[in-house]
C-alpha positions as a printed Julia matrix, in Angstrom:
419×3 Matrix{Float64}:
  30.31   36.26    2.01
  33.01   37.97    0.31
  30.93   40.2    -2.09
  29.34   41.45    1.19
  32.57   41.81    3.07
  33.89   43.79   -0.53
  30.62   46.01   -0.32
  31.24   47.05    3.05
  34.54   48.12    2.61
  34.1    49.96   -0.46
  31.45   51.99    1.63
  34.19   53.15    4.05
  36.6    53.79    1.37
  33.86   56.14   -0.51
  33.28   57.61    3.02
  36.87   58.46    4.24
  39.38   57.45    1.31
  42.42   55.17    1.42
  42.96   56.35    4.81
  39.89   55.34    6.49
  40.05   51.97    4.48
  43.56   51.32    5.74
  42.77   52.3     9.48
  39.86   49.62    9.48
  41.8    46.72    7.57
  44.53   47.34   10.08
  41.96   47.16   12.95
  40.69   44.05   11.58
  44.09   42.4    11.15
  45.71   43.28   14.76
  42.32   42.45   16.36
  43.57   38.71   17.17
  40.05   37.36   16.41
  40.01   34.21   14.86
  38.59   34.58   11.44
  38.52   33.02    7.99
  39.0    36.13    6.09
  42.15   38.05    4.77
  42.37   41.79    3.85
  45.12   43.45    1.95
  45.06   47.28    0.67
  47.93   47.81   -1.93
  49.09   50.96   -3.76
  49.0    51.5    -7.8
  52.57   49.9    -7.48
  51.14   46.5    -5.49
  53.03   47.54   -2.37
  50.69   46.18    0.6
  49.9    49.23    2.95
  47.59   47.62    5.22
  46.18   44.41    5.67
  47.19   40.71    6.75
  49.96   40.5     3.49
  53.61   41.3     4.14
  53.84   41.4     0.23
  51.43   41.31   -2.37
  51.29   37.82   -4.54
  52.59   38.05   -8.11
  50.07   35.8    -9.65
  47.1    38.28   -8.26
  47.87   41.62  -10.61
  44.28   40.72  -12.29
  40.93   42.36  -10.82
  38.67   39.32  -10.16
  38.99   36.27   -8.6
  42.28   34.26   -8.09
  43.5    31.38   -5.89
  46.85   31.57   -4.61
  49.21   30.36   -1.47
  50.2    33.33    0.68
  52.34   33.36    4.19
  49.94   34.5     7.1
  50.96   34.91   10.6
  49.15   32.17   12.83
  50.46   31.84   16.58
  53.77   33.91   16.31
  54.53   31.9    13.14
  54.37   32.46    9.42
  52.44   29.61    7.69
  51.64   29.29    4.01
  47.92   29.25    3.33
  45.67   28.66    0.31
  43.33   31.62   -0.25
  40.77   32.43   -2.62
  40.59   36.29   -2.98
  38.92   38.86   -4.93
  40.77   42.16   -6.31
  38.79   45.01   -6.73
  40.57   48.37   -8.47
  40.19   51.34   -5.86
  39.3    55.06   -7.74
  43.08   56.14   -7.06
  44.28   53.0    -9.17
  45.1    51.2    -5.86
  43.55   47.61   -5.15
  41.57   45.92   -2.57
  41.76   41.98   -1.79
  39.42   40.33    0.02
  39.66   36.81    0.32
  38.68   33.38    2.66
  40.92   30.78    3.47
  40.18   27.88    1.42
  40.7    25.29    4.46
  38.04   27.06    6.14
  35.8    26.21    3.18
  37.05   22.6     3.5
  36.6    22.61    7.07
  33.08   23.68    6.31
  32.24   21.53    3.7
  33.75   18.59    5.84
  31.44   19.64    8.95
  28.68   19.69    6.18
  29.32   16.27    4.87
  29.81   14.91    8.28
  26.42   16.6     9.56
  24.71   15.16    6.55
  25.99   11.65    7.28
  24.97   11.77   10.86
  21.57   12.8     9.89
  20.91   10.42    7.26
  22.7     7.62    9.53
  20.24    8.8    12.84
  17.03    8.91   10.3
  17.66    5.76    8.87
  18.08    4.43   12.58
  14.78    6.22   13.79
  13.21    4.82   10.64
  14.2     1.41   10.99
  13.29    1.05   14.63
   9.47    2.91   13.67
   9.81    0.34   11.04
  10.68   -2.22   13.32
   7.6    -1.54   15.85
   5.09   -0.97   13.23
   5.77   -4.13   11.48
   5.61   -5.9    15.03
   2.42   -4.5    15.94
   0.84   -5.4    12.55
   2.1    -8.99   12.77
   0.56   -9.24   16.05
  -2.99   -7.62   14.79
  -2.65  -10.29   11.94
  -1.85  -12.96   14.44
  -4.85  -11.88   16.54
  -7.04  -11.95   13.62
  -6.04  -15.33   12.41
  -6.23  -16.64   15.81
  -9.8   -15.09   16.45
 -10.9   -16.41   12.96
  -9.89  -19.85   13.19
 -12.02  -19.98   16.72
 -14.64  -18.37   14.77
 -14.54  -20.8    11.82
 -14.34  -23.94   14.72
 -17.97  -22.72   16.06
 -17.27  -19.75   18.65
 -19.53  -17.19   16.81
 -19.07  -14.9    19.99
 -15.4   -14.59   19.21
 -14.57  -10.54   18.27
 -11.24   -8.87   17.91
  -9.84   -6.62   20.85
  -9.68   -2.74   20.51
  -7.25   -0.47   22.08
  -9.44    2.24   22.28
  -7.13    4.76   20.44
  -9.55    4.84   17.48
  -6.76    4.43   15.19
  -6.64    2.44   11.69
  -6.08   -1.01   13.55
  -9.11   -0.26   15.72
 -11.33    0.61   12.84
  -9.89   -2.56   11.27
 -11.08   -4.59   14.43
 -14.56   -3.1    14.45
 -15.2    -3.78   10.42
 -14.05   -7.28   11.16
 -16.43   -7.68   14.32
 -19.43   -6.13   12.64
 -18.95   -8.41   10.04
 -18.89  -11.48   12.81
 -21.63   -9.89   14.18
 -23.45  -10.11   10.82
 -22.57  -13.63   10.23
 -23.74  -14.57   13.91
 -27.07  -12.94   13.34
 -27.31  -14.53    9.97
 -26.65  -18.01   11.41
 -28.66  -17.52   14.47
 -31.67  -16.42   12.15
 -31.01  -19.39    9.92
 -30.8   -22.2    12.71
 -34.15  -20.23   14.02
 -35.67  -20.49   10.49
 -34.57  -23.98    9.87
 -36.39  -24.93   13.26
 -39.58  -22.84   12.13
 -39.73  -23.87    8.53
 -39.47  -27.75    9.57
 -42.57  -27.57   12.04
 -44.5   -25.28    9.33
 -43.7   -27.64    6.34
 -44.37  -30.62    8.74
 -47.96  -29.74   10.29
 -49.38  -29.37    6.32
 -47.79  -31.99    4.77
 -48.8   -34.25    7.47
 -52.09  -33.35    7.01
 -52.09  -33.82    3.14
 -50.72  -37.19    3.79
 -53.26  -38.32    6.12
 -56.31  -37.14    3.93
 -54.54  -39.1     1.1
 -54.35  -42.37    2.99
 -57.77  -42.15    4.2
 -59.19  -41.2     0.82
 -57.39  -44.31   -0.36
 -59.06  -46.81    2.41
 -62.2   -45.63    1.58
 -63.96  -47.3    -1.18
 -66.62  -44.08   -1.53
 -65.65  -41.37   -3.87
 -63.38  -38.93   -2.39
 -65.36  -35.91   -0.55
 -64.9   -32.47   -2.2
 -64.05  -31.13    1.2
 -60.9   -33.26    1.61
 -59.7   -31.92   -1.9
 -60.41  -28.34   -0.55
 -58.58  -28.72    2.67
 -55.54  -30.13    0.66
 -55.59  -27.19   -1.67
 -55.8   -24.84    1.12
 -52.63  -26.46    2.72
 -50.82  -26.53   -0.55
 -51.4   -22.63   -0.99
 -49.75  -22.21    2.61
 -46.89  -24.21    1.69
 -46.61  -22.13   -1.8
 -46.84  -18.95    0.16
 -44.16  -19.93    2.58
 -41.8   -21.12   -0.31
 -42.36  -17.76   -1.88
 -42.07  -15.74    1.02
 -38.69  -17.41    1.81
 -37.42  -16.9    -1.92
 -38.81  -13.4    -1.32
 -36.6   -12.84    1.73
 -33.75  -14.55    0.12
 -33.76  -11.96   -2.94
 -34.13   -9.24   -0.32
 -30.97  -10.05    1.67
 -29.38  -10.71   -1.72
 -30.06   -7.06   -3.09
 -27.06   -5.12   -4.71
 -26.32   -1.39   -5.15
 -27.07   -1.51   -8.99
 -30.58   -2.12   -8.13
 -31.23    1.02   -6.59
 -33.17    4.15   -8.05
 -34.87    7.3    -6.51
 -38.23    6.27   -4.89
 -40.9     8.73   -3.1
 -42.27    6.49   -0.22
 -45.19    8.74   -0.02
 -46.36    7.79   -3.44
 -45.65    4.06   -2.47
 -47.65    4.24    0.41
 -50.67    5.82   -1.58
 -50.53    2.66   -3.68
 -50.86    0.76   -1.02
 -53.47    2.23    0.79
 -55.62    2.47   -2.45
 -54.69   -1.18   -2.94
 -56.18   -2.16    0.55
 -59.35    0.09    0.54
 -61.55   -2.42   -0.83
 -59.92   -5.68    2.15
 -60.44   -2.17    4.74
 -64.14   -1.67    3.32
 -65.34   -5.18    3.47
 -63.83   -6.11    7.21
 -65.13   -2.97    8.43
 -61.8    -1.03    8.92
 -60.92    2.41    8.65
 -57.92    2.73    6.77
 -56.01    6.31    6.53
 -53.42    7.38    4.85
 -51.13   10.76    5.84
 -48.03   11.06    3.43
 -45.25   13.58    3.1
 -42.98   13.22    0.15
 -40.4    10.79    1.63
 -37.18   10.28   -1.26
 -35.23    7.4    -0.46
 -32.58    5.11   -2.7
 -34.08    2.06   -3.04
 -36.14   -0.85   -4.89
 -39.44    0.25   -5.52
 -41.26   -3.64   -5.45
 -39.03   -4.21   -2.31
 -40.62   -1.3    -0.55
 -43.96   -1.73   -1.97
 -43.8    -5.21   -0.38
 -42.6    -3.96    3.05
 -45.58   -1.54    3.28
 -48.21   -3.99    2.04
 -46.98   -6.52    4.73
 -47.4    -3.88    7.37
 -50.67   -2.81    6.08
 -51.97   -6.41    5.87
 -50.84   -7.5     9.53
 -52.66   -4.45   10.82
 -55.61   -5.15    9.25
 -55.38   -8.76   10.24
 -54.59   -8.46   13.93
 -55.87   -5.05   14.48
 -59.31   -6.47   15.44
 -63.15   -5.92   13.94
 -63.61   -2.27   13.13
 -59.78   -1.25   13.15
 -58.53    1.98   12.66
 -55.16    2.06   10.53
 -53.19    4.72    9.83
 -49.88    4.87    7.58
 -47.48    7.89    7.88
 -44.84    9.2     6.02
 -42.34   11.97    6.33
 -38.9    13.12    6.24
 -37.14   14.4     9.54
 -33.21   15.51    9.95
 -32.49   13.68    6.98
 -34.32   10.59    7.92
 -37.33    9.0     6.04
 -40.18    7.93    8.81
 -42.74    5.34    7.82
 -45.07    4.09   10.27
 -48.28    1.93   10.41
 -50.36    2.11   13.12
 -53.33    0.09   14.35
 -55.58    0.55   17.69
 -55.99   -3.53   18.08
 -54.87   -5.57   21.02
 -51.31   -4.86   20.04
 -47.81   -6.88   21.15
 -46.23   -7.38   24.62
 -43.12   -5.48   24.64
 -41.03   -8.79   25.84
 -42.02   -9.9    22.37
 -41.14   -7.36   19.8
 -37.88   -9.15   19.05
 -39.54  -12.21   18.57
 -42.2   -10.88   16.17
 -39.72   -9.82   14.12
 -37.65  -13.3    14.06
 -38.04  -15.7    10.61
 -41.04  -17.94   10.92
 -41.94  -16.95   14.51
 -45.73  -16.68   15.13
 -46.96  -15.26   18.47
 -49.57  -17.36   20.18
 -52.33  -14.58   19.4
 -51.69  -15.2    15.8
 -51.89  -18.85   15.61
 -55.41  -19.18   14.63
 -54.87  -16.89   11.51
 -53.28  -18.01    8.26
 -49.8   -16.83    7.41
 -46.34  -17.89    7.22
 -44.62  -15.87    9.97
 -41.99  -13.92    7.63
 -44.09  -11.03    7.21
 -42.04   -8.81    9.81
 -38.94  -10.63    8.74
 -39.17   -9.28    5.16
 -39.92   -5.87    6.24
 -37.13   -6.11    8.53
 -34.86   -7.34    5.81
 -35.83   -4.74    3.44
 -35.2    -2.38    5.71
 -31.74   -3.34    6.53
 -31.31   -3.56    2.53
 -31.96   -0.13    2.24
 -29.58    0.74    5.18
 -32.62    1.77    7.67
 -33.99   -0.31   10.63
 -37.56   -1.64   11.84
 -38.73   -0.79   15.29
 -42.1    -1.48   17.09
 -43.67    0.36   19.47
 -46.74    0.62   21.67
 -49.37    2.74   19.98
 -51.67    2.95   23.33
 -53.72    1.15   22.25
 -52.27   -1.16   19.44
 -49.17   -1.25   17.63
 -47.13    1.02   15.85
 -44.32   -0.31   13.22
 -41.5     2.14   12.34
 -39.12    2.06    9.03
 -36.14    4.38    9.3
 -34.54    5.03    6.1
 -31.88    7.46    5.21
 -33.5    10.2     2.72
 -32.18   11.31   -0.43
 -30.26   14.98    0.05
 -32.34   18.05   -0.79
 -35.69   16.15   -1.01
 -38.5    18.48    0.01
 -41.46   18.07    2.41
 -45.0    19.16    1.59
 -47.87   17.29    3.44
 -51.01   15.64    1.85
 -53.55   13.29    3.07
 -55.33   10.28    1.98
 -58.28    8.73    3.69
 -60.19    5.72    3.39
 -62.99    5.08    6.03
 -66.05    2.67    6.33
């Protein structure tokens, strides 16, 4: 700031000489306005000719910065003040002194320190207040999670964490925990239904086998080969049921490390080729319309899902059924659908048809474990997709919806096996 004042005074001196400089400095000194600057102009003999000083300080004879105590008029009184001043030599060998009160700088420093202390204190106070509020909210949230978790573990599977609707981190965490609770509830309900169905499906063939064995033991005649054949069929059904359950368990335990890039269209073609002889022997028409549909998945499980859908369509579509297999990619999703024109399923039974070990009344007379659509649903869920059932008018349409691999194309091809 002193440098700026010196520059301004030097410009006036260059413009009007000592007279102009003296006039300006006297005007500043006599203005009476409060200021922290001190001005003085001296001749070559260091006699003060203008400014705030009555005499030139003896210790300030050299150019540059100096610090000295000088008497200054203040409120009609002469008061000693410490000043820090810079002396500049003028062209006519005179001197120009411009300084500021050291006490003004001290006051400025004190104000700065005081302001800094208040700012730090206020910031700390606000920080402590916000920290206390955040910690209290976090503790309340943890308490709610703990209480809800205890009720959930005690058997209240319908317990869920409340959300505020603000969409903040606590809401997102609550939604994640609720999703976990929902999945556990679904799995427990599925396990209960599966246990009930499994007990029934195991009890019936085991009871028949036991009855045949007891009947053969009571008879003295040789064992009828038909009894052995029927027993073998029951054992095959039991083995299929166990294998399907193991396959379902492996599907639900799937990890991301097993995934690879798979073209579902190629899987569908292979499944159609596999079931061509079956369709021909039953007088059915099996049609495949496939477009490239690339997903991240496990090829054997996807093949099992497609095979199960085709097998169900041929089994329940009726005589001379028309079965279609379609794949396409649309809006970043891969769609695989299997259709038939058979009697179909009532819409009220769609959810039951996907449940484990559930067989609708119309399918009681056909062999099976009741796990076909359950396995397909588990495969779709393990691949981040969904399984849905729809009315094909007539018949049933089953759709698997999976996320597509980014950048995969779609070039239509067609494959048909008909009788």
